[in-house]
C-alpha positions in Angstrom: 21.2 53.2 -17.7 22.4 52.0 -14.3 24.5 48.9 -13.8 21.5 47.2 -12.3 19.4 48.0 -15.4 22.1 46.6 -17.7 22.3 43.4 -15.7 18.5 42.9 -15.7 18.4 43.6 -19.4 21.0 40.9 -20.1 19.1 38.4 -17.9 15.9 39.1 -19.8 17.6 38.6 -23.2 19.2 35.3 -22.0 15.9 34.0 -20.6 13.8 34.8 -23.7 13.0 31.8 -25.8 14.7 31.7 -29.2 12.7 31.9 -32.4 13.0 28.1 -32.9 11.4 27.3 -29.5 7.8 26.1 -29.4 5.9 24.4 -26.6 6.3 20.7 -26.8 8.9 21.0 -29.6 11.5 19.0 -27.6 9.3 15.9 -27.0 11.4 12.8 -27.5 10.3 10.0 -29.8 9.7 7.7 -26.8 7.0 10.1 -25.6 5.1 10.2 -28.9 4.1 6.5 -29.2 0.6 5.8 -30.3 -2.0 2.9 -30.3 -0.7 -0.6 -29.6 2.9 0.6 -29.6 2.1 2.9 -26.7 0.6 0.1 -24.6 3.5 -2.3 -25.3 5.9 0.4 -24.4 4.1 1.1 -21.1 4.2 -2.7 -20.2 7.8 -3.1 -21.2 8.9 0.0 -19.1 6.8 -1.1 -16.1 8.2 -4.6 -16.1 11.8 -3.2 -16.5 11.1 -1.3 -13.2 10.2 -4.6 -11.5 6.4 -4.2 -11.7 4.3 -7.1 -12.9 1.4 -6.7 -15.3 -1.8 -8.7 -16.0 -3.9 -7.9 -19.0 -7.7 -8.3 -18.4 -10.5 -7.7 -20.8 -12.9 -5.7 -18.5 -13.3 -4.5 -15.0 -15.6 -7.4 -14.3 -12.6 -9.7 -14.6 -10.8 -7.9 -11.8 -12.0 -10.0 -8.8 -11.0 -13.3 -10.4 -7.6 -11.9 -11.6 -7.0 -10.5 -8.1 -7.8 -13.8 -6.5 -5.4 -15.6 -8.9 -2.6 -13.2 -7.8 -3.3 -13.8 -4.1 -2.9 -17.6 -4.8 0.2 -17.1 -6.8 1.8 -14.9 -4.2 0.6 -17.0 -1.3 -1.2 -14.1 0.2 -4.4 -14.2 2.3 -7.4 -13.1 0.1 -7.9 -9.7 1.8 -7.5 -6.3 0.3 -7.9 -2.6 1.4 -9.3 -0.1 -1.0 -10.9 3.3 -1.2 -14.4 4.3 -2.2 -13.8 4.3 -6.0 -17.2 3.8 -7.6 -15.6 1.6 -10.3 -15.1 -1.1 -7.6 -18.5 -0.7 -5.9 -20.5 -3.1 -8.1 -18.0 -5.9 -8.4 -18.5 -9.3 -7.0 -15.4 -10.0 -4.9 -16.4 -13.5 -4.0 -14.2 -14.9 -1.2 -11.9 -11.9 -1.1 -12.3 -10.0 2.1 -12.6 -6.3 1.2 -12.2 -3.4 3.6 -12.4 0.3 2.7 -10.7 3.4 3.9 -7.2 4.9 4.1 -4.2 2.6 4.1 -2.9 1.3 7.4 0.5 0.4 8.7 1.7 -3.0 7.5 -1.4 -3.6 5.3 -0.8 -6.9 3.4 -2.4 -5.8 0.2 -4.0 -2.6 -1.2 -5.9 -1.8 -4.3 -6.0 1.5 -6.2 -7.1 2.8 -9.5 -4.7 4.9 -11.5 -5.8 8.0 -13.2 -3.3 7.5 -16.0 -0.3 5.6 -17.0 2.8 6.9 -18.8 4.4 4.9 -21.6 7.6 6.9 -21.5 8.7 5.6 -18.1 6.1 2.8 -17.3 4.8 5.0 -14.5 1.4 5.1 -12.9 -0.2 8.5 -12.2 -2.2 8.2 -8.9 -4.4 11.1 -7.8 -5.3 11.4 -4.1 -8.8 11.6 -2.8 -11.4 9.5 -0.9 -11.9 7.2 -4.0 -8.2 6.3 -3.9 -6.5 7.5 -0.6 -2.8 8.2 -1.1 -1.9 6.0 1.9 -2.9 2.9 -0.1 0.0 3.7 -2.4 2.6 3.6 0.3 1.4 1.4 3.2 0.6 -1.8 1.5 3.2 -4.6 1.3 1.8 -5.5 -2.1 0.1 -2.7 -4.1 -2.4 -3.7 -6.8 -3.3 -1.0 -9.3 -6.0 -1.0 -11.9 -5.3 1.0 -15.1 -7.5 1.3 -18.2 -5.5 1.0 -21.4 -7.3 4.0 -22.8 -5.8 6.1 -20.0 -2.2 5.3 -21.0 -0.5 8.5 -22.2 2.6 8.7 -24.2 4.7 11.0 -22.1 5.0 13.8 -19.5 3.5 16.4 -21.8 0.2 14.5 -22.4 0.0 13.4 -18.7 0.2 17.0 -17.5 -2.3 18.1 -20.2 -4.7 15.5 -19.0 -4.4 16.5 -15.4 -5.2 20.1 -16.3 -8.5 19.0 -18.0 -10.3 18.5 -14.7 -10.1 19.6 -11.1 -6.6 19.1 -9.9 -6.2 16.7 -7.0 -4.4 17.7 -3.8 -1.6 15.3 -4.5 -0.4 13.4 -7.6 2.1 10.6 -7.3 4.1 9.2 -10.1 4.8 5.5 -9.2 7.3 3.5 -11.2 7.7 0.0 -9.9 7.8 -1.1 -6.2 9.7 0.9 -3.6 13.4 0.4 -3.7 16.7 1.7 -2.3 20.4 1.0 -2.7 21.5 3.4 0.1 23.1 0.6 2.1 26.2 -1.0 0.5 24.8 -0.1 -3.0 22.7 -3.3 -2.9 19.2 -2.8 -4.3 16.5 -3.6 -1.8 12.8 -3.7 -2.8 10.2 -2.4 -0.3 12.6 0.0 1.3 10.1 2.8 1.8 6.8 1.3 0.6 5.4 -1.7 -1.2 7.7 -4.6 -1.9 5.6 -5.5 -4.9 3.6 -3.6 -7.5 1.1 -5.4 -9.8 -0.8 -3.7 -12.5 -4.1 -4.9 -13.9 -4.3 -3.4 -17.4 -7.8 -3.3 -18.7 -8.5 -3.5 -22.5 -6.1 -3.1 -25.3 
C-alpha cells in the first residue's frame, strides 16, 4: 500500500459515522417542542429578536389587523405585496395595495412565510412571484403572515418540509429586523433591510 493509499484509508475511517450515530439523533430539546409549547416558543424567540407579533384568528382578520398596525406605527395605509393567492380575495378597505417586487425605500411590504421555526423564532421565506424576495429586504417595515400550523420545531423539520415540494430558487431565514453593531459596537436596527418586522400569526 502506498503512502497515499494509507492516508486516504485513515481519512475514510475518521469520516465514517460511529455506530451510535443516527440521522436526527443530536436534535436538541428546544427543537423538539410540540403543540402549544411550540407556538409559545416561536413567539418568545421572535420577540427576543426584536420582532413583534399579533395573533389573529383567521386570514380574513388580516386587513383590519394590518390597518391597526399602520395607525399604531403612524404609517400611511399603503402596502406592497406579491401575487400570493391567499391575499387575493381579502377586502383591504382603505389600505392602498400595490403588487409586484419590492422597490427601494418601500414604506411597508407584506409577505407570507412558508414556515416558522420555534428553535430560533425565524421565518422561512421562499422566493417566487407570490412572495418576491425583494419584499423581504426593501421595505422599511416588513409585515409577514404565518399560519400557526406551519410553525416547525427546528432546523430538521424545516428542511424536511422544504424537501416535500418543489424547492424554491431562494430560501431566506429571517430572524427579527435587520441589525448591525459594526460601528462602535452599538446595535442599529434597519442597517441592511427593514427597521421593523411584524408577524401576523394565524390560528393557535
